[in-house]
Rosetta silent file (secondary structure, phi, psi, omega in degrees, C-alpha in Angstrom):
SEQUENCE: MGFTLDCIMSLQDQVKQILNDFDNASSEKIIKILTQIQPYLKSDITRTYLQGKIQGILGTNDNTERKKLCKNLKPYLDWYLQGI
SCORE:     score description
SCORE:     0.000 S_00000001
   1 L     0.000  -18.167  179.717    0.000    0.000    0.000 S_00000001
   2 L    93.556   -5.211  177.834    2.932    2.352    0.370 S_00000001
   3 L   -83.973  140.299  173.567    2.269    3.198    4.023 S_00000001
   4 L   -99.666  163.458  178.981    5.101    2.896    6.459 S_00000001
   5 H   -58.967  -34.259  179.875    4.679    1.951   10.080 S_00000001
   6 H   -60.968  -32.333 -179.322    5.587    5.540   11.012 S_00000001
   7 H   -70.897  -29.640 -177.912    2.482    6.820    9.214 S_00000001
   8 H   -85.516  -37.402 -177.717    0.241    4.549   11.274 S_00000001
   9 L   -72.837  141.751  175.059    1.936    5.053   14.642 S_00000001
  10 L   -70.151  161.842  178.118    1.092    8.146   16.655 S_00000001
  11 H   -60.069  -40.320  178.929    3.870   10.605   17.381 S_00000001
  12 H   -61.034  -41.966  178.192    3.699    9.571   21.028 S_00000001
  13 H   -65.006  -38.145  178.885    4.176    5.905   20.054 S_00000001
  14 H   -65.633  -39.524  177.349    7.138    6.806   17.861 S_00000001
  15 H   -63.374  -45.095  178.922    8.757    8.717   20.738 S_00000001
  16 H   -60.862  -41.293  179.742    8.217    5.738   23.050 S_00000001
  17 H   -61.655  -43.529  178.910    9.713    3.402   20.448 S_00000001
  18 H   -64.407  -45.071 -179.448   12.847    5.540   20.163 S_00000001
  19 H   -63.257  -36.321 -179.245   13.224    5.787   23.935 S_00000001
  20 H   -71.801  -24.446 -178.478   12.800    2.020   24.308 S_00000001
  21 L  -139.596   50.212 -173.424   15.504    1.272   21.738 S_00000001
  22 H   -58.307  -41.728 -176.026   17.513    4.501   21.574 S_00000001
  23 H   -62.691  -27.393 -178.964   20.855    2.839   20.832 S_00000001
  24 H   -99.185   -4.157  177.816   19.479    1.224   17.671 S_00000001
  25 L   -77.871  139.226  179.316   17.497    4.231   16.435 S_00000001
  26 L   -73.808  151.518  178.144   19.140    6.135   13.594 S_00000001
  27 H   -63.061  -32.394  178.410   20.151    9.731   14.190 S_00000001
  28 H   -62.834  -43.147  179.280   18.001   10.676   11.180 S_00000001
  29 H   -65.472  -42.840 -179.814   14.932    9.133   12.816 S_00000001
  30 H   -62.700  -44.802  179.349   15.687   10.826   16.144 S_00000001
  31 H   -62.979  -41.695  178.830   16.112   14.219   14.449 S_00000001
  32 H   -58.750  -45.721 -179.113   12.871   13.704   12.516 S_00000001
  33 H   -69.138  -42.322  177.899   10.973   12.987   15.742 S_00000001
  34 H   -59.169  -39.715  178.413   12.628   15.855   17.632 S_00000001
  35 H   -65.076  -37.956 -179.090   11.581   18.192   14.827 S_00000001
  36 H   -72.406  -32.721 -178.772    8.011   16.880   15.007 S_00000001
  37 H   -83.503  -17.418 -174.995    7.702   17.264   18.785 S_00000001
  38 H   -50.272  -47.320 -178.732    9.249   20.738   18.835 S_00000001
  39 H   -64.722  -19.349 -177.631    5.940   22.639   18.344 S_00000001
  40 H   -86.322  -11.590  177.341    4.397   20.726   21.256 S_00000001
  41 L   -71.766  137.811 -168.309    6.972   21.888   23.786 S_00000001
  42 L   -76.882  -27.187 -175.182    5.364   24.559   25.946 S_00000001
  43 L   -97.794  132.091  175.697    8.201   27.067   26.298 S_00000001
  44 H   -60.457  -40.022  179.935    9.330   29.289   23.410 S_00000001
  45 H   -61.860  -42.579  179.830   12.841   29.279   24.844 S_00000001
  46 H   -64.773  -44.028  179.560   12.870   25.469   24.886 S_00000001
  47 H   -62.632  -43.598 -179.675   11.601   25.246   21.296 S_00000001
  48 H   -65.509  -43.510  179.136   14.176   27.773   20.084 S_00000001
  49 H   -61.931  -45.332  179.348   17.018   26.067   21.944 S_00000001
  50 H   -61.531  -41.799  178.745   16.021   22.668   20.548 S_00000001
  51 H   -58.817  -42.545  177.701   15.904   24.100   17.018 S_00000001
  52 H   -63.065  -40.208  178.910   19.463   25.369   17.406 S_00000001
  53 H   -66.938  -40.550  177.754   20.630   21.982   18.662 S_00000001
  54 H   -61.898  -44.228  178.778   18.914   20.196   15.767 S_00000001
  55 H   -60.998  -38.547  177.124   20.628   22.552   13.293 S_00000001
  56 H   -62.821  -40.768  178.595   23.959   21.793   14.949 S_00000001
  57 H   -66.386  -43.343 -179.779   23.398   18.062   14.552 S_00000001
  58 H   -63.416  -25.269  178.304   22.385   18.483   10.917 S_00000001
  59 L   -82.267   -1.930 -179.656   25.640   20.362   10.327 S_00000001
  60 L  -101.819  129.130 -178.480   27.662   17.370   11.529 S_00000001
  61 L   -92.481  -20.862 -178.126   28.609   14.726    8.963 S_00000001
  62 L   -77.703  117.038 -176.962   30.089   12.144   11.341 S_00000001
  63 H   -61.747  -36.223  179.080   27.356    9.617   12.237 S_00000001
  64 H   -65.067  -43.374  178.218   28.978    8.715   15.555 S_00000001
  65 H   -66.310  -39.740  178.335   29.081   12.370   16.577 S_00000001
  66 H   -59.746  -44.627 -178.941   25.493   12.875   15.387 S_00000001
  67 H   -64.204  -40.467  178.698   24.304    9.990   17.537 S_00000001
  68 H   -62.802  -43.244  178.667   26.190   11.362   20.547 S_00000001
  69 H   -66.114  -37.342  176.691   24.606   14.781   20.051 S_00000001
  70 H   -63.176  -39.356 -179.332   21.177   13.172   19.675 S_00000001
  71 H   -61.186  -34.165  177.220   21.686   11.347   22.952 S_00000001
  72 H   -64.513  -21.666 -177.878   22.179   14.726   24.654 S_00000001
  73 L   -98.110    5.369 -179.674   18.679   15.688   23.470 S_00000001
  74 H   -54.279  -37.055  178.763   16.991   12.570   24.842 S_00000001
  75 H   -57.667  -28.582  178.742   15.351   14.542   27.710 S_00000001
  76 H   -62.884  -34.769  177.298   13.261   16.423   25.128 S_00000001
  77 H   -66.034  -43.177  176.991   11.615   13.134   24.192 S_00000001
  78 H   -62.487  -44.272 -179.081   10.809   12.488   27.848 S_00000001
  79 H   -61.385  -39.451  178.285    9.486   16.029   28.272 S_00000001
  80 H   -59.915  -46.662 -179.573    7.205   15.587   25.268 S_00000001
  81 H   -64.087  -31.452 -179.799    5.709   12.449   26.788 S_00000001
  82 H   -84.009   -8.187  179.400    5.252   14.247   30.107 S_00000001
  83 L    78.725   23.343 -179.095    3.564   17.201   28.414 S_00000001
  84 L   -85.205    0.000    0.000    6.183   19.729   29.496 S_00000001
């Protein structure tokens, strides 16, 4: 049908999936989800800060470094689930 599992899963389910298997999630997938949750974060300062961090990760070509930088942003996924 052309649908991927991501299209069927809610954003909340996708965040939970990444958190449950963070080490095996690709940095591209993590960045995609972080970008999608950004508008749901309640503080403008938090959204702006996250956007800057995402841009920094996108400017890095080394996959190992990208993954390390993504790991630093893991709390944002938790905050999204908590509604912060």
